[in-house]
N, CA, C and O atoms as CSV, one atom per row, in Angstrom:
chain,resi,resn,atom,element,x,y,z
A,1,MET,N,N,148.525,158.908,118.956
A,1,MET,CA,C,147.470,159.721,118.185
A,1,MET,C,C,147.579,161.234,118.929
A,1,MET,O,O,147.861,161.331,120.123
A,2,ALA,N,N,147.394,162.068,118.313
A,2,ALA,CA,C,146.747,163.396,118.629
A,2,ALA,C,C,145.161,163.443,119.356
A,2,ALA,O,O,144.136,162.871,118.984
A,3,ALA,N,N,145.385,164.352,120.533
A,3,ALA,CA,C,143.742,164.385,121.003
A,3,ALA,C,C,143.928,166.016,121.124
A,3,ALA,O,O,144.950,166.702,121.162
A,4,CYS,N,N,142.524,166.366,121.170
A,4,CYS,CA,C,142.304,167.608,121.520
A,4,CYS,C,C,142.612,168.007,122.729
A,4,CYS,O,O,142.506,167.258,123.701
A,5,GLU,N,N,143.054,169.315,122.811
A,5,GLU,CA,C,143.624,169.466,124.497
A,5,GLU,C,C,142.667,170.536,124.855
A,5,GLU,O,O,142.923,171.198,125.861
A,6,ILE,N,N,141.298,170.871,123.980
A,6,ILE,CA,C,140.229,171.667,124.747
A,6,ILE,C,C,138.987,170.720,125.209
A,6,ILE,O,O,138.343,170.806,126.255
A,7,CYS,N,N,138.808,169.673,124.000
A,7,CYS,CA,C,137.565,169.174,124.554
A,7,CYS,C,C,137.685,167.599,125.109
A,7,CYS,O,O,136.893,166.838,125.664
A,8,GLY,N,N,139.083,167.499,124.674
A,8,GLY,CA,C,139.833,166.182,125.100
A,8,GLY,C,C,139.347,164.517,123.532
A,8,GLY,O,O,139.581,163.312,123.440
A,9,LYS,N,N,138.546,165.696,122.599
A,9,LYS,CA,C,138.281,164.262,121.922
A,9,LYS,C,C,139.870,163.531,121.383
A,9,LYS,O,O,140.989,164.045,121.383
A,10,ARG,N,N,139.513,162.415,121.031
A,10,ARG,CA,C,140.544,161.572,120.623
A,10,ARG,C,C,140.403,160.301,119.797
A,10,ARG,O,O,139.226,160.035,119.549
A,11,PRO,N,N,141.186,159.553,119.368
A,11,PRO,CA,C,140.485,158.224,118.461
A,11,PRO,C,C,140.102,157.398,119.147
A,11,PRO,O,O,140.870,157.048,120.043
A,12,VAL,N,N,138.734,156.707,119.043
A,12,VAL,CA,C,138.334,155.689,119.696
A,12,VAL,C,C,138.029,154.591,118.251
A,12,VAL,O,O,138.040,154.818,117.041
A,13,VAL,N,N,137.738,153.207,119.148
A,13,VAL,CA,C,137.793,152.087,118.265
A,13,VAL,C,C,136.498,151.749,117.986
A,13,VAL,O,O,135.849,151.680,119.030
A,14,GLY,N,N,135.606,151.416,116.630
A,14,GLY,CA,C,134.787,150.968,116.451
A,14,GLY,C,C,134.973,149.466,115.417
A,14,GLY,O,O,135.953,148.741,115.586
A,15,ARG,N,N,134.190,149.228,114.641
A,15,ARG,CA,C,134.141,148.243,113.868
A,15,ARG,C,C,133.702,148.808,112.300
A,15,ARG,O,O,133.076,149.820,111.985
A,16,ARG,N,N,134.238,147.830,111.546
A,16,ARG,CA,C,133.741,148.017,110.240
A,16,ARG,C,C,132.730,146.707,109.451
A,16,ARG,O,O,133.262,145.645,109.128
A,17,VAL,N,N,131.689,146.891,109.285
A,17,VAL,CA,C,131.220,146.045,108.973
A,17,VAL,C,C,130.317,145.785,107.269
A,17,VAL,O,O,129.438,146.442,106.711
A,18,THR,N,N,130.991,144.634,106.914
A,18,THR,CA,C,130.493,144.727,105.435
A,18,THR,C,C,129.377,144.092,105.155
A,18,THR,O,O,128.665,143.697,106.078
A,19,PHE,N,N,129.047,143.891,103.891
A,19,PHE,CA,C,127.646,143.243,103.537
A,19,PHE,C,C,127.319,141.981,103.783
A,19,PHE,O,O,126.113,141.734,103.821
A,20,SER,N,N,128.177,140.996,103.984
A,20,SER,CA,C,127.892,139.673,104.512
A,20,SER,C,C,127.948,139.635,106.242
A,20,SER,O,O,127.752,138.574,106.835
A,21,GLY,N,N,128.221,140.841,106.929
A,21,GLY,CA,C,128.071,140.770,108.316
A,21,GLY,C,C,129.200,140.541,109.157
A,21,GLY,O,O,129.168,140.360,110.374
A,22,GLU,N,N,130.954,140.580,107.852
A,22,GLU,CA,C,132.046,140.530,108.862
A,22,GLU,C,C,132.038,141.674,109.567
A,22,GLU,O,O,131.407,142.726,109.467
A,23,ARG,N,N,133.111,141.139,110.521
A,23,ARG,CA,C,133.345,142.529,111.204
A,23,ARG,C,C,134.844,142.644,111.931
A,23,ARG,O,O,135.361,142.001,112.844
A,24,ASN,N,N,135.365,143.906,111.000
A,24,ASN,CA,C,137.013,144.240,111.198
A,24,ASN,C,C,137.070,145.529,112.302
A,24,ASN,O,O,136.210,146.401,112.428
A,25,ARG,N,N,138.146,145.413,112.950
A,25,ARG,CA,C,137.997,147.062,113.731
A,25,ARG,C,C,138.921,147.926,112.789
A,25,ARG,O,O,139.723,147.734,111.875
A,26,ARG,N,N,138.441,148.864,113.419
A,26,ARG,CA,C,138.803,150.357,112.847
A,26,ARG,C,C,139.064,151.195,113.793
A,26,ARG,O,O,138.977,150.898,114.984
A,27,ILE,N,N,139.448,152.452,113.306
A,27,ILE,CA,C,140.085,153.586,114.304
A,27,ILE,C,C,139.261,154.863,113.700
A,27,ILE,O,O,139.619,155.429,112.667
A,28,PHE,N,N,138.210,155.219,114.402
A,28,PHE,CA,C,137.749,156.717,113.950
A,28,PHE,C,C,138.603,157.913,114.720
A,28,PHE,O,O,138.797,158.052,115.928
A,29,LYS,N,N,139.126,158.873,113.408
A,29,LYS,CA,C,140.115,159.722,113.981
A,29,LYS,C,C,139.462,161.110,113.922
A,29,LYS,O,O,138.735,161.498,113.008
A,30,PRO,N,N,139.772,161.728,114.885
A,30,PRO,CA,C,138.984,163.284,115.161
A,30,PRO,C,C,139.967,164.066,114.257
A,30,PRO,O,O,141.183,163.945,114.406
A,31,ASN,N,N,139.286,165.065,113.086
A,31,ASN,CA,C,140.120,166.216,112.632
A,31,ASN,C,C,140.546,167.249,113.751
A,31,ASN,O,O,139.941,168.172,114.298
A,32,VAL,N,N,141.876,166.713,113.886
A,32,VAL,CA,C,142.608,167.662,114.801
A,32,VAL,C,C,143.985,168.257,114.268
A,32,VAL,O,O,144.855,167.555,113.752
A,33,HIS,N,N,144.070,169.459,114.429
A,33,HIS,CA,C,144.975,170.290,113.739
A,33,HIS,C,C,146.192,170.994,114.864
A,33,HIS,O,O,145.776,171.274,115.988
A,34,LYS,N,N,147.583,171.250,114.563
A,34,LYS,CA,C,148.212,171.671,115.479
A,34,LYS,C,C,148.179,173.266,115.147
A,34,LYS,O,O,148.565,173.703,114.063
A,35,MET,N,N,147.602,174.216,116.357
A,35,MET,CA,C,147.344,175.711,115.815
A,35,MET,C,C,148.200,176.131,117.231
A,35,MET,O,O,148.293,175.616,118.345
A,36,ARG,N,N,148.907,177.628,116.430
A,36,ARG,CA,C,149.661,178.614,117.618
A,36,ARG,C,C,148.021,179.227,117.933
A,36,ARG,O,O,147.158,179.613,117.143
A,37,VAL,N,N,148.025,179.120,119.524
A,37,VAL,CA,C,146.895,179.526,120.253
A,37,VAL,C,C,147.391,180.526,121.297
A,37,VAL,O,O,148.483,180.325,121.829
A,38,MET,N,N,146.676,181.557,121.613
A,38,MET,CA,C,146.999,182.556,122.968
A,38,MET,C,C,145.969,182.158,123.793
A,38,MET,O,O,144.758,182.171,123.575
A,39,LEU,N,N,146.571,181.813,124.740
A,39,LEU,CA,C,145.958,181.587,125.924
A,39,LEU,C,C,145.654,182.740,126.905
A,39,LEU,O,O,146.213,183.830,126.781
A,40,PRO,N,N,144.764,182.483,127.877
A,40,PRO,CA,C,144.079,183.363,128.481
A,40,PRO,C,C,145.256,184.401,129.306
A,40,PRO,O,O,145.078,185.605,129.494
A,41,ASP,N,N,146.615,183.533,129.782
A,41,ASP,CA,C,147.226,184.679,130.418
A,41,ASP,C,C,148.521,185.508,129.489
A,41,ASP,O,O,149.570,186.023,129.877
A,42,GLY,N,N,147.807,185.343,127.862
A,42,GLY,CA,C,148.324,185.990,126.661
A,42,GLY,C,C,149.528,185.527,126.248
A,42,GLY,O,O,150.168,186.229,125.465
A,43,THR,N,N,150.097,184.186,126.719
A,43,THR,CA,C,151.474,183.333,126.117
A,43,THR,C,C,150.674,182.869,124.726
A,43,THR,O,O,149.460,183.004,124.579
A,44,VAL,N,N,151.626,182.268,123.680
A,44,VAL,CA,C,151.284,181.638,122.631
A,44,VAL,C,C,151.892,180.251,122.745
A,44,VAL,O,O,153.081,180.073,123.011
A,45,LYS,N,N,151.049,179.315,122.538
A,45,LYS,CA,C,151.235,177.905,122.685
A,45,LYS,C,C,150.703,177.101,121.258
A,45,LYS,O,O,149.617,177.292,120.710
A,46,ARG,N,N,151.749,176.172,120.825
A,46,ARG,CA,C,151.112,175.160,119.943
A,46,ARG,C,C,150.423,174.118,120.621
A,46,ARG,O,O,150.770,173.659,121.710
A,47,ILE,N,N,149.430,173.751,119.950
A,47,ILE,CA,C,148.383,172.956,120.629
A,47,ILE,C,C,147.606,172.261,119.769
A,47,ILE,O,O,147.186,172.882,118.793
A,48,TYR,N,N,147.210,170.719,119.938
A,48,TYR,CA,C,146.131,170.389,118.967
A,48,TYR,C,C,144.513,170.342,119.463
A,48,TYR,O,O,143.939,169.868,120.443
A,49,VAL,N,N,144.117,171.038,118.345
A,49,VAL,CA,C,142.592,171.265,118.494
A,49,VAL,C,C,141.707,170.927,117.162
A,49,VAL,O,O,142.016,171.039,115.976
A,50,CYS,N,N,140.466,170.464,117.790
A,50,CYS,CA,C,139.917,169.546,116.751
A,50,CYS,C,C,139.008,171.046,116.200
A,50,CYS,O,O,138.969,172.146,116.751
A,51,THR,N,N,138.333,170.583,114.916
A,51,THR,CA,C,138.012,171.692,114.026
A,51,THR,C,C,136.328,171.892,114.731
A,51,THR,O,O,135.643,172.874,114.445
A,52,LYS,N,N,136.010,171.168,115.349
A,52,LYS,CA,C,134.908,171.257,116.247
A,52,LYS,C,C,134.676,172.562,117.021
A,52,LYS,O,O,133.724,173.341,116.995
A,53,CYS,N,N,136.288,172.580,118.001
A,53,CYS,CA,C,136.157,173.781,118.887
A,53,CYS,C,C,136.730,174.815,118.263
A,53,CYS,O,O,136.729,175.954,118.729
A,54,LEU,N,N,137.226,174.505,117.230
A,54,LEU,CA,C,137.710,175.972,116.109
A,54,LEU,C,C,136.418,176.538,115.849
A,54,LEU,O,O,136.258,177.664,116.321
A,55,LYS,N,N,135.585,176.108,115.302
A,55,LYS,CA,C,133.990,176.375,114.604
A,55,LYS,C,C,133.219,177.158,116.204
A,55,LYS,O,O,132.641,178.234,116.357
A,56,ALA,N,N,133.400,176.548,116.738
A,56,ALA,CA,C,132.417,176.923,118.148
A,56,ALA,C,C,133.028,178.304,118.885
A,56,ALA,O,O,132.312,179.079,119.518
A,57,GLY,N,N,134.580,178.493,118.683
A,57,GLY,CA,C,134.916,179.857,119.203
A,57,GLY,C,C,135.573,179.768,120.382
A,57,GLY,O,O,135.805,180.791,121.026
A,58,LYS,N,N,136.063,178.206,120.939
A,58,LYS,CA,C,136.608,177.767,121.996
A,58,LYS,C,C,138.114,178.320,121.956
A,58,LYS,O,O,138.647,178.587,123.033
A,59,VAL,N,N,138.818,178.501,120.764
A,59,VAL,CA,C,139.965,179.302,120.992
A,59,VAL,C,C,140.186,180.273,120.259
A,59,VAL,O,O,139.552,180.529,119.236
A,60,ILE,N,N,141.286,181.033,120.794
A,60,ILE,CA,C,141.761,182.220,119.947
A,60,ILE,C,C,142.923,182.164,119.292
A,60,ILE,O,O,143.930,182.161,120.000
A,61,LYS,N,N,143.099,182.108,117.815
A,61,LYS,CA,C,144.127,181.732,117.349
A,61,LYS,C,C,145.122,183.106,117.505
A,61,LYS,O,O,144.670,184.250,117.466
A,62,ALA,N,N,146.486,182.793,117.680
A,62,ALA,CA,C,147.215,183.563,117.711
A,62,ALA,C,C,147.311,184.441,116.607
A,62,ALA,O,O,147.097,183.958,115.495
A,63,PRO,N,N,147.673,185.984,116.731
A,63,PRO,CA,C,147.977,186.916,115.850
A,63,PRO,C,C,149.524,186.511,115.240
A,63,PRO,O,O,150.587,186.177,115.763
A,64,ARG,N,N,149.069,186.719,113.890
A,64,ARG,CA,C,150.493,186.376,112.754
A,64,ARG,C,C,151.420,188.119,112.810
A,64,ARG,O,O,150.992,189.248,112.570
A,65,ILE,N,N,152.729,187.656,113.213
A,65,ILE,CA,C,153.662,189.183,113.249
A,65,ILE,C,C,154.672,188.719,112.361
A,65,ILE,O,O,155.431,187.757,112.480
A,66,PRO,N,N,154.502,189.970,111.006
A,66,PRO,CA,C,155.290,189.665,110.039
A,66,PRO,C,C,156.695,190.006,110.144
A,66,PRO,O,O,157.041,191.060,110.678
A,67,LYS,N,N,157.580,189.124,109.634
A,67,LYS,CA,C,158.694,189.373,109.636
A,67,LYS,C,C,159.267,191.146,108.943
A,67,LYS,O,O,158.830,191.747,107.961
A,68,GLU,N,N,160.151,191.476,109.733
A,68,GLU,CA,C,160.604,193.009,109.339
A,68,GLU,C,C,161.761,192.702,108.608
A,68,GLU,O,O,162.790,192.234,109.096
A,69,SER,N,N,161.502,193.077,106.988
A,69,SER,CA,C,162.856,192.816,106.344
A,69,SER,C,C,163.967,193.990,106.210
A,69,SER,O,O,165.055,193.753,105.685
């Protein structure tokens, strides 16, 4: 599974507990998106970023360059 390359957030294992108390394993998946990001040296790269890092402003999205027709 994908992990955030900024903060390292990745899927974690937990349990689903029913009303009767039965426990089943489950996976909590982070909200991760593959984005074009501008790195500090000016290069553009596609990396996995969680939405928490996007909202916090830890990532600078790469500008879109329109195609010339």
